[in-house]
BATORMAR-425945 format. One record per residue (C-alpha): residue in one letter; x, y, z. Coordinates in steps of 0.2 Angstrom, whole numbers, always signed. Example, Ala and Ser with C-alpha at 12.3 -4.5 7.8 and 13.67 -1.06 7.14 Angstrom:
BEGIN
+----+-------+-------+-------+
: aa :  east : north :    up :
+----+-------+-------+-------+
:  A :   +62 :   -22 :   +39 :
:  S :   +68 :    -5 :   +36 :
+----+-------+-------+-------+
This chain:
BEGIN
+----+-------+-------+-------+
: aa :  east : north :    up :
+----+-------+-------+-------+
:  M :  +127 :   -55 :   -57 :
:  T :  +138 :   -44 :   -47 :
:  I :  +134 :   -43 :   -28 :
:  T :  +150 :   -35 :   -22 :
:  A :  +148 :   -17 :   -16 :
:  T :  +164 :   -10 :   -22 :
:  T :  +179 :   -14 :   -32 :
:  S :  +197 :   -13 :   -26 :
:  T :  +198 :    +6 :   -31 :
:  G :  +182 :   +10 :   -21 :
:  T :  +170 :   +12 :   -35 :
:  A :  +154 :    +3 :   -34 :
:  Q :  +153 :   -11 :   -47 :
:  R :  +139 :   -12 :   -60 :
:  A :  +127 :   -27 :   -61 :
:  D :  +128 :   -36 :   -78 :
:  W :  +113 :   -43 :   -88 :
:  R :  +109 :   -56 :   -74 :
:  G :  +106 :   -43 :   -62 :
:  W :   +93 :   -35 :   -73 :
:  V :   +85 :   -53 :   -76 :
:  A :   +85 :   -55 :   -57 :
:  L :   +76 :   -38 :   -56 :
:  A :   +63 :   -44 :   -68 :
:  V :   +60 :   -60 :   -57 :
:  L :   +59 :   -50 :   -41 :
:  M :   +45 :   -39 :   -49 :
:  L :   +33 :   -54 :   -50 :
:  P :   +29 :   -53 :   -31 :
:  V :   +28 :   -34 :   -32 :
:  L :   +16 :   -36 :   -46 :
:  L :    +6 :   -48 :   -37 :
:  V :    +4 :   -38 :   -21 :
:  S :    -1 :   -23 :   -31 :
:  V :   -13 :   -31 :   -42 :
:  D :   -21 :   -40 :   -27 :
:  N :   -24 :   -24 :   -18 :
:  T :   -32 :   -15 :   -32 :
:  I :   -42 :   -30 :   -38 :
:  L :   -49 :   -31 :   -20 :
:  N :   -54 :   -12 :   -20 :
:  F :   -64 :   -15 :   -36 :
:  A :   -71 :   -32 :   -31 :
:  L :   -77 :   -24 :   -15 :
:  P :   -95 :   -19 :   -21 :
:  A :   -97 :   -37 :   -28 :
:  I :   -91 :   -44 :   -11 :
:  A :  -103 :   -33 :    -2 :
:  R :  -118 :   -38 :   -12 :
:  D :  -113 :   -57 :   -10 :
:  L :  -107 :   -58 :    +8 :
:  E :  -117 :   -43 :   +15 :
:  P :  -103 :   -38 :   +27 :
:  S :  -106 :   -23 :   +39 :
:  S :   -97 :    -7 :   +36 :
:  A :   -84 :   -13 :   +49 :
:  E :   -82 :   -30 :   +41 :
:  Q :   -80 :   -21 :   +24 :
:  L :   -65 :   -11 :   +30 :
:  W :   -58 :   -27 :   +38 :
:  I :   -58 :   -36 :   +22 :
:  I :   -47 :   -23 :   +15 :
:  D :   -37 :   -20 :   +31 :
:  A :   -34 :   -37 :   +38 :
:  Y :   -20 :   -41 :   +26 :
:  S :   -11 :   -24 :   +29 :
:  L :   -13 :   -25 :   +48 :
:  V :    -5 :   -43 :   +50 :
:  L :    +8 :   -38 :   +37 :
:  A :   +13 :   -22 :   +46 :
:  G :   +15 :   -32 :   +62 :
:  L :   +27 :   -45 :   +54 :
:  L :   +37 :   -35 :   +42 :
:  V :   +51 :   -30 :   +54 :
:  T :   +52 :   -48 :   +60 :
:  M :   +53 :   -55 :   +42 :
:  G :   +65 :   -42 :   +36 :
:  S :   +77 :   -46 :   +50 :
:  L :   +75 :   -65 :   +48 :
:  G :   +79 :   -62 :   +29 :
:  D :   +95 :   -53 :   +34 :
:  R :   +99 :   -68 :   +45 :
:  L :   +92 :   -84 :   +36 :
:  G :   +93 :   -78 :   +18 :
:  R :   +83 :   -65 :    +9 :
:  R :   +79 :   -77 :    -6 :
:  R :   +74 :   -91 :    +6 :
:  M :   +61 :   -79 :   +14 :
:  L :   +55 :   -74 :    -3 :
:  L :   +52 :   -92 :    -8 :
:  F :   +44 :   -96 :    +9 :
:  G :   +32 :   -82 :    +7 :
:  A :   +28 :   -87 :   -11 :
:  V :   +22 :  -104 :    -6 :
:  G :   +12 :   -99 :    +8 :
:  F :    +3 :   -84 :    -1 :
:  T :    -1 :   -96 :   -16 :
:  V :   -10 :  -109 :    -4 :
:  V :   -19 :   -96 :    +6 :
:  S :   -25 :   -87 :   -10 :
:  V :   -33 :  -103 :   -16 :
:  L :   -42 :  -105 :    +1 :
:  A :   -49 :   -88 :    -1 :
:  V :   -58 :   -94 :   -16 :
:  F :   -69 :  -104 :    -5 :
:  A :   -74 :   -91 :    +8 :
:  P :   -93 :   -93 :   +12 :
:  T :   -93 :   -78 :   +24 :
:  A :   -85 :   -61 :   +27 :
:  G :   -77 :   -69 :   +42 :
:  W :   -68 :   -82 :   +32 :
:  L :   -62 :   -70 :   +19 :
:  I :   -55 :   -58 :   +33 :
:  A :   -46 :   -73 :   +40 :
:  A :   -39 :   -78 :   +23 :
:  R :   -33 :   -60 :   +20 :
:  A :   -25 :   -60 :   +37 :
:  A :   -15 :   -76 :   +32 :
:  M :   -10 :   -68 :   +16 :
:  G :    -3 :   -54 :   +27 :
:  L :    +8 :   -67 :   +36 :
:  F :   +16 :   -73 :   +20 :
:  G :   +16 :   -56 :   +11 :
:  A :   +27 :   -50 :   +25 :
:  S :   +40 :   -63 :   +19 :
:  L :   +38 :   -57 :    +1 :
:  M :   +40 :   -38 :    +1 :
:  P :   +55 :   -34 :   +12 :
:  S :   +65 :   -47 :    +2 :
:  T :   +61 :   -39 :   -15 :
:  M :   +68 :   -22 :    -9 :
:  S :   +82 :   -28 :    +1 :
:  L :   +89 :   -39 :   -13 :
:  L :   +89 :   -24 :   -24 :
:  R :  +102 :   -16 :   -13 :
:  D :  +113 :   -31 :   -15 :
:  I :  +110 :   -34 :   -34 :
:  F :  +114 :   -15 :   -38 :
:  P :  +128 :    -8 :   -27 :
:  D :  +130 :    +6 :   -41 :
:  R :  +120 :   +21 :   -36 :
:  D :  +114 :   +25 :   -53 :
:  Q :  +109 :    +8 :   -57 :
:  R :  +100 :    +6 :   -41 :
:  R :   +90 :   +22 :   -43 :
:  I :   +84 :   +15 :   -60 :
:  A :   +80 :    -1 :   -51 :
:  V :   +70 :    +7 :   -38 :
:  A :   +60 :   +17 :   -51 :
:  I :   +56 :    +1 :   -59 :
:  W :   +51 :    -7 :   -42 :
:  A :   +40 :    +8 :   -39 :
:  G :   +33 :    +8 :   -56 :
:  M :   +29 :   -10 :   -55 :
:  F :   +18 :    -6 :   -40 :
:  S :    +9 :    +6 :   -51 :
:  A :    +8 :    -6 :   -66 :
:  G :    +0 :   -19 :   -55 :
:  A :   -12 :    -6 :   -49 :
:  A :   -16 :    -1 :   -67 :
:  L :   -18 :   -20 :   -72 :
:  G :   -28 :   -25 :   -57 :
:  P :   -44 :   -15 :   -61 :
:  I :   -44 :   -21 :   -80 :
:  V :   -40 :   -39 :   -77 :
:  G :   -51 :   -39 :   -61 :
:  G :   -65 :   -30 :   -69 :
:  F :   -65 :   -43 :   -83 :
:  L :   -65 :   -57 :   -70 :
:  I :   -79 :   -49 :   -60 :
:  E :   -90 :   -46 :   -75 :
:  H :   -88 :   -64 :   -82 :
:  L :   -84 :   -74 :   -66 :
:  P :   -88 :   -74 :   -48 :
:  W :   -78 :   -62 :   -37 :
:  Q :   -68 :   -77 :   -30 :
:  S :   -59 :   -78 :   -46 :
:  V :   -48 :   -63 :   -42 :
:  F :   -38 :   -73 :   -29 :
:  L :   -33 :   -86 :   -42 :
:  L :   -22 :   -74 :   -51 :
:  A :    -9 :   -77 :   -37 :
:  V :    -6 :   -95 :   -42 :
:  P :    +3 :   -93 :   -60 :
:  V :   +13 :   -78 :   -54 :
:  L :   +20 :   -86 :   -39 :
:  V :   +23 :  -103 :   -47 :
:  L :   +33 :   -93 :   -60 :
:  L :   +43 :   -85 :   -46 :
:  L :   +47 :  -102 :   -38 :
:  V :   +54 :  -108 :   -54 :
:  L :   +65 :   -93 :   -59 :
:  A :   +71 :   -86 :   -42 :
:  P :   +82 :  -101 :   -38 :
:  V :   +90 :   -99 :   -55 :
:  F :   +93 :   -80 :   -57 :
:  V :   +92 :   -73 :   -39 :
:  R :  +107 :   -76 :   -29 :
:  E :  +105 :   -79 :   -10 :
:  S :  +111 :   -65 :    +1 :
:  R :  +111 :   -61 :   +20 :
:  D :  +120 :   -51 :   +33 :
:  P :  +138 :   -59 :   +35 :
:  H :  +138 :   -55 :   +53 :
:  P :  +120 :   -56 :   +58 :
:  G :  +120 :   -60 :   +76 :
:  P :  +108 :   -73 :   +84 :
:  V :   +89 :   -73 :   +81 :
:  D :   +82 :   -65 :   +96 :
:  G :   +64 :   -72 :  +100 :
:  A :   +60 :   -59 :  +113 :
:  S :   +63 :   -45 :  +100 :
:  I :   +52 :   -54 :   +87 :
:  V :   +38 :   -55 :  +100 :
:  L :   +40 :   -37 :  +105 :
:  S :   +40 :   -30 :   +88 :
:  M :   +24 :   -40 :   +84 :
:  L :   +15 :   -34 :  +100 :
:  A :   +20 :   -16 :   +96 :
:  L :   +16 :   -14 :   +77 :
:  A :    +0 :   -24 :   +76 :
:  P :   -10 :   -16 :   +90 :
:  I :    -4 :    +2 :   +84 :
:  A :   -11 :    -2 :   +67 :
:  Y :   -27 :    -9 :   +74 :
:  G :   -29 :    +5 :   +86 :
:  I :   -27 :   +18 :   +73 :
:  K :   -41 :    +9 :   +62 :
:  E :   -52 :    +8 :   +77 :
:  V :   -50 :   +27 :   +82 :
:  A :   -55 :   +31 :   +64 :
:  V :   -71 :   +20 :   +64 :
:  H :   -76 :   +21 :   +83 :
:  G :   -68 :   +36 :   +90 :
:  A :   -57 :   +38 :  +106 :
:  I :   -63 :   +21 :  +112 :
:  G :   -51 :   +13 :  +100 :
:  A :   -36 :   +22 :  +108 :
:  A :   -33 :    +8 :  +120 :
:  P :   -24 :    -4 :  +108 :
:  I :   -13 :   +11 :  +103 :
:  A :    -7 :   +13 :  +121 :
:  V :    -4 :    -6 :  +122 :
:  G :    +6 :    -5 :  +106 :
:  A :   +16 :   +10 :  +112 :
:  L :   +21 :    +1 :  +128 :
:  F :   +28 :   -14 :  +118 :
:  A :   +36 :    -2 :  +106 :
:  W :   +45 :    +6 :  +121 :
:  L :   +51 :   -11 :  +127 :
:  F :   +56 :   -16 :  +110 :
:  V :   +67 :    +0 :  +108 :
:  R :   +74 :    -2 :  +125 :
:  R :   +79 :   -20 :  +121 :
:  Q :   +87 :   -15 :  +104 :
:  R :   +98 :    -2 :  +112 :
:  A :  +104 :   -14 :  +125 :
:  M :  +109 :   -27 :  +112 :
:  D :  +126 :   -29 :  +104 :
:  A :  +118 :   -36 :   +88 :
:  P :  +100 :   -29 :   +88 :
:  M :   +86 :   -35 :   +77 :
:  L :   +83 :   -17 :   +71 :
:  D :   +98 :    -5 :   +70 :
:  L :   +90 :   +11 :   +78 :
:  T :  +104 :   +22 :   +72 :
:  L :   +96 :   +22 :   +55 :
:  F :   +83 :   +33 :   +62 :
:  H :   +96 :   +46 :   +67 :
:  R :   +99 :   +50 :   +48 :
:  P :   +86 :   +63 :   +43 :
:  A :   +86 :   +57 :   +25 :
:  F :   +80 :   +40 :   +31 :
:  S :   +67 :   +45 :   +44 :
:  G :   +61 :   +59 :   +32 :
:  S :   +59 :   +48 :   +18 :
:  L :   +49 :   +35 :   +28 :
:  L :   +37 :   +49 :   +34 :
:  V :   +35 :   +55 :   +16 :
:  N :   +31 :   +38 :   +10 :
:  L :   +18 :   +36 :   +24 :
:  C :    +9 :   +52 :   +20 :
:  S :   +10 :   +49 :    +1 :
:  V :    +3 :   +31 :    +3 :
:  I :   -11 :   +37 :   +14 :
:  A :   -16 :   +50 :    +1 :
:  L :   -15 :   +37 :   -14 :
:  V :   -25 :   +23 :    -6 :
:  G :   -38 :   +34 :    +2 :
:  F :   -41 :   +41 :   -16 :
:  L :   -43 :   +24 :   -23 :
:  Y :   -54 :   +19 :    -9 :
:  F :   -68 :   +32 :   -13 :
:  A :   -65 :   +33 :   -32 :
:  S :   -68 :   +14 :   -35 :
:  Q :   -84 :   +15 :   -25 :
:  H :   -90 :   +31 :   -33 :
:  L :   -86 :   +26 :   -51 :
:  Q :   -96 :    +9 :   -49 :
:  L :  -110 :   +13 :   -37 :
:  S :  -113 :   +32 :   -40 :
:  V :  -108 :   +34 :   -58 :
:  G :  -114 :   +16 :   -63 :
:  L :   -99 :   +10 :   -72 :
:  S :   -95 :    -8 :   -73 :
:  P :   -79 :   -14 :   -64 :
:  M :   -69 :   -15 :   -80 :
:  A :   -75 :    +3 :   -86 :
:  A :   -70 :   +10 :   -69 :
:  G :   -53 :    +2 :   -70 :
:  F :   -50 :    +9 :   -87 :
:  A :   -55 :   +26 :   -80 :
:  L :   -41 :   +26 :   -68 :
:  V :   -28 :   +19 :   -80 :
:  P :   -21 :   +36 :   -85 :
:  G :   -17 :   +40 :   -67 :
:  M :    -8 :   +23 :   -65 :
:  A :    +2 :   +25 :   -81 :
:  L :    +7 :   +43 :   -76 :
:  S :   +13 :   +35 :   -59 :
:  I :   +25 :   +24 :   -69 :
:  L :   +31 :   +38 :   -80 :
:  G :   +33 :   +50 :   -66 :
:  G :   +44 :   +38 :   -57 :
:  L :   +55 :   +35 :   -72 :
:  A :   +55 :   +53 :   -77 :
:  V :   +61 :   +59 :   -60 :
:  T :   +76 :   +48 :   -60 :
:  P :   +88 :   +59 :   -71 :
:  I :   +81 :   +75 :   -62 :
:  A :   +85 :   +68 :   -45 :
:  R :  +103 :   +66 :   -51 :
:  R :  +105 :   +85 :   -54 :
:  H :   +93 :   +93 :   -41 :
:  P :   +91 :   +91 :   -22 :
:  A :   +78 :   +79 :   -16 :
:  S :   +72 :   +93 :    -4 :
:  I :   +66 :  +102 :   -20 :
:  V :   +62 :   +87 :   -31 :
:  V :   +50 :   +79 :   -19 :
:  P :   +39 :   +94 :   -14 :
:  A :   +38 :   +99 :   -33 :
:  S :   +32 :   +82 :   -37 :
:  L :   +19 :   +83 :   -23 :
:  M :   +12 :   +99 :   -30 :
:  L :    +4 :   +88 :   -44 :
:  A :    -4 :   +77 :   -31 :
:  L :   -10 :   +92 :   -22 :
:  A :   -18 :   +99 :   -37 :
:  G :   -27 :   +82 :   -40 :
:  Y :   -35 :   +82 :   -23 :
:  L :   -40 :  +100 :   -24 :
:  I :   -49 :   +97 :   -40 :
:  V :   -61 :   +85 :   -32 :
:  A :   -62 :   +95 :   -16 :
:  L :   -67 :  +111 :   -25 :
:  A :   -76 :  +104 :   -40 :
:  G :   -84 :   +89 :   -33 :
:  A :   -85 :   +71 :   -39 :
:  H :  -100 :   +72 :   -50 :
:  D :   -90 :   +73 :   -67 :
:  L :   -82 :   +57 :   -72 :
:  W :   -68 :   +67 :   -81 :
:  L :   -64 :   +77 :   -66 :
:  I :   -60 :   +60 :   -57 :
:  V :   -49 :   +54 :   -71 :
:  V :   -39 :   +70 :   -72 :
:  A :   -38 :   +72 :   -53 :
:  F :   -31 :   +54 :   -51 :
:  A :   -19 :   +57 :   -66 :
:  L :   -11 :   +72 :   -57 :
:  L :   -11 :   +62 :   -40 :
:  G :    -3 :   +47 :   -49 :
:  A :   +11 :   +57 :   -57 :
:  G :   +15 :   +66 :   -41 :
:  I :   +15 :   +51 :   -30 :
:  G :   +25 :   +40 :   -42 :
:  A :   +39 :   +52 :   -43 :
:  T :   +39 :   +55 :   -24 :
:  E :   +40 :   +37 :   -20 :
:  T :   +54 :   +33 :   -32 :
:  V :   +65 :   +47 :   -24 :
:  S :   +61 :   +43 :    -6 :
:  G :   +62 :   +24 :    -9 :
:  E :   +79 :   +25 :   -16 :
:  L :   +85 :   +37 :    -1 :
:  I :   +79 :   +23 :   +11 :
:  L :   +90 :   +10 :    +3 :
:  A :  +105 :   +21 :    +1 :
:  N :  +105 :   +27 :   +19 :
:  A :  +106 :    +9 :   +26 :
:  P :  +121 :    -2 :   +26 :
:  A :  +120 :   -16 :   +13 :
:  A :  +121 :   -29 :   +27 :
:  K :  +105 :   -22 :   +35 :
:  A :   +95 :   -20 :   +19 :
:  G :   +82 :   -32 :   +24 :
:  A :   +78 :   -23 :   +41 :
:  A :   +79 :    -6 :   +32 :
:  S :   +67 :   -12 :   +19 :
:  A :   +55 :   -20 :   +31 :
:  V :   +54 :    -3 :   +40 :
:  S :   +50 :    +5 :   +23 :
:  E :   +37 :    -8 :   +19 :
:  T :   +30 :    -5 :   +37 :
:  A :   +27 :   +13 :   +33 :
:  Y :   +19 :    +8 :   +16 :
:  E :    +7 :    -4 :   +24 :
:  L :    +3 :    +7 :   +38 :
:  G :    -1 :   +20 :   +25 :
:  A :   -12 :    +8 :   +16 :
:  V :   -21 :    +4 :   +33 :
:  L :   -23 :   +23 :   +37 :
:  G :   -29 :   +27 :   +19 :
:  T :   -44 :   +15 :   +20 :
:  S :   -47 :   +17 :   +39 :
:  I :   -45 :   +36 :   +42 :
:  L :   -50 :   +43 :   +26 :
:  G :   -62 :   +28 :   +23 :
:  G :   -69 :   +31 :   +41 :
:  I :   -71 :   +50 :   +38 :
:  L :   -80 :   +46 :   +22 :
:  T :   -91 :   +34 :   +30 :
:  A :   -95 :   +46 :   +44 :
:  G :   -99 :   +60 :   +32 :
:  Y :  -110 :   +49 :   +22 :
:  R :  -120 :   +43 :   +37 :
:  S :  -122 :   +61 :   +44 :
:  S :  -128 :   +68 :   +28 :
:  L :  -139 :   +54 :   +21 :
:  V :  -157 :   +58 :   +21 :
:  V :  -167 :   +42 :   +19 :
:  P :  -183 :   +46 :    +8 :
:  A :  -200 :   +43 :   +15 :
:  G :  -207 :   +26 :   +11 :
:  V :  -191 :   +16 :   +14 :
:  P :  -194 :    +2 :   +26 :
:  D :  -184 :    +3 :   +43 :
:  G :  -174 :   -13 :   +38 :
:  L :  -169 :    -7 :   +21 :
:  A :  -165 :   +11 :   +29 :
:  A :  -153 :    +3 :   +41 :
:  H :  -144 :    -6 :   +27 :
:  A :  -143 :   +11 :   +17 :
:  R :  -136 :   +20 :   +32 :
:  E :  -122 :    +7 :   +34 :
:  T :  -113 :    +9 :   +17 :
:  L :  -116 :   +16 :    -1 :
:  A :  -117 :    -2 :    -7 :
:  G :  -130 :    -6 :    +6 :
:  A :  -140 :    +9 :    +0 :
:  M :  -139 :    +4 :   -19 :
:  N :  -144 :   -14 :   -14 :
:  A :  -159 :    -7 :    -5 :
:  A :  -163 :    +5 :   -19 :
:  D :  -163 :   -10 :   -32 :
:  E :  -174 :   -20 :   -20 :
:  L :  -187 :    -6 :   -19 :
:  G :  -187 :    +0 :   -37 :
:  G :  -199 :   +13 :   -43 :
:  E :  -199 :   +31 :   -37 :
:  V :  -194 :   +27 :   -19 :
:  G :  -179 :   +17 :   -25 :
:  G :  -174 :   +30 :   -37 :
:  A :  -175 :   +43 :   -23 :
:  L :  -164 :   +33 :   -11 :
:  R :  -151 :   +30 :   -25 :
:  A :  -150 :   +49 :   -28 :
:  A :  -149 :   +53 :    -9 :
:  A :  -136 :   +40 :    -6 :
:  A :  -125 :   +46 :   -21 :
:  D :  -127 :   +65 :   -15 :
:  A :  -122 :   +60 :    +3 :
:  F :  -107 :   +50 :    -3 :
:  D :  -101 :   +64 :   -15 :
:  G :  -102 :   +76 :    +0 :
:  G :   -91 :   +65 :   +10 :
:  V :   -79 :   +63 :    -4 :
:  A :   -77 :   +82 :    -5 :
:  V :   -72 :   +83 :   +14 :
:  T :   -61 :   +68 :   +13 :
:  S :   -52 :   +76 :    -2 :
:  L :   -48 :   +91 :    +8 :
:  I :   -40 :   +80 :   +21 :
:  G :   -30 :   +71 :    +8 :
:  A :   -24 :   +88 :    +1 :
:  A :   -18 :   +92 :   +19 :
:  L :    -8 :   +76 :   +20 :
:  V :    +0 :   +79 :    +3 :
:  V :    +5 :   +97 :   +10 :
:  L :   +12 :   +89 :   +26 :
:  S :   +22 :   +76 :   +16 :
:  G :   +30 :   +91 :    +6 :
:  V :   +35 :  +100 :   +21 :
:  I :   +43 :   +85 :   +29 :
:  A :   +53 :   +82 :   +13 :
:  A :   +59 :  +100 :   +12 :
:  I :   +65 :  +100 :   +30 :
:  T :   +73 :   +83 :   +31 :
:  L :   +80 :   +79 :   +14 :
:  G :   +92 :   +93 :   +14 :
:  G :  +103 :   +95 :    -1 :
:  R :  +104 :   +77 :    -6 :
:  R :  +103 :   +73 :   -24 :
:  G :   +92 :   +57 :   -24 :
:  A :  +102 :   +47 :   -11 :
:  A :  +117 :   +47 :    +0 :
:  R :  +133 :   +40 :    -8 :
:  P :  +134 :   +21 :    -6 :
+----+-------+-------+-------+
């Protein structure tokens, strides 16, 4: 496998067959993380019925992984540049496997939240390594663009596979079984990675700076947490953001003073790099936010089984993969400032369908998510390759970590902001029918799952009336949330048009 960036004539070398096998091996953890996130969204109703988490705990079950991961991504990406990217990949694989097994035995929502947080610790070692190793394996621009499209497509493939496999497991086994999927995938990675994936690192990394590691964690984690708290509890949650901003300022100040900084801040001076990060952030918020309310609507309002709900979203996931691959030749010939906004028009149409027509019709949800998936898939392929191409190969780990941080913050914001707005809209518009006891009414006001559980317990006309009222309130919240998702897509397109200039897919390596 070729890992040298250029030949003696200055032309980037092309990876041989071992490079493509290495790509296939690296897709294993990408597949795992994607499947894990989607399965958890679809397992959430079953978890809510079993562990009875509050609305805040329900969001934490989703967000704990992303919050911890976001706080550690820059650290782990930088350590990968210094200690070895493959080494960090294998370290993450071992830890993720062990914690996934521990999650199986979670007796309470608190236990499950703690397990998800530990998964974030080891997931932070997995994800930057997969992307940064691509920069080293494929120095040739055209091959790297295809590899990034496959990388992005594997996220979509995992998201498509997750609901189906997870739905089957949830219908036939306890929800704990979804966490056992990590074991065979990561064992296979531990066997194949040492054979096909060569170690790579920054040849002149500089020393590991413990102070920078601590400052980065103290900056990113409180900011992510604070954003989540603002979405759920309002301005009272702004204090963690202020704390994180203070440590972020100290981190930036330290990096500027160092000869060999943990994070090269000059990367952010490149409009294509910074713009692509913002595009990814907004796009992921829109995608994850849609999945958050669609999975609950299809199962709890429409009444589909988890597997049937998963199949309903498969067209969107498939089009996300096809969109990423189809945009690759287009990105060679046309500027990214045109390709990305044009792709996002599809995503905008998807959100507007739900906002204007409502979420009552199953097929509207299917079509809307298909358009959203195609647009976001194409967008993330182009912007993801731009991020890699605009970073020096020696700093690929740190650059990939920043990219993954934007992705994970997007996942947090997708569930916290859009999910928080949806919850607020649901609570404000829910009219509990007469005859519902106070205790059950309180559960109904917490979450849609709580309302459906209360309706099942009541039964009869009162239970049916509560079920209908909760479904209507939730659908009303979905319409408002969809308008906000549409605004995020528009913002992403504007950023791309302004910052990506005339670049065709990526800067030259």
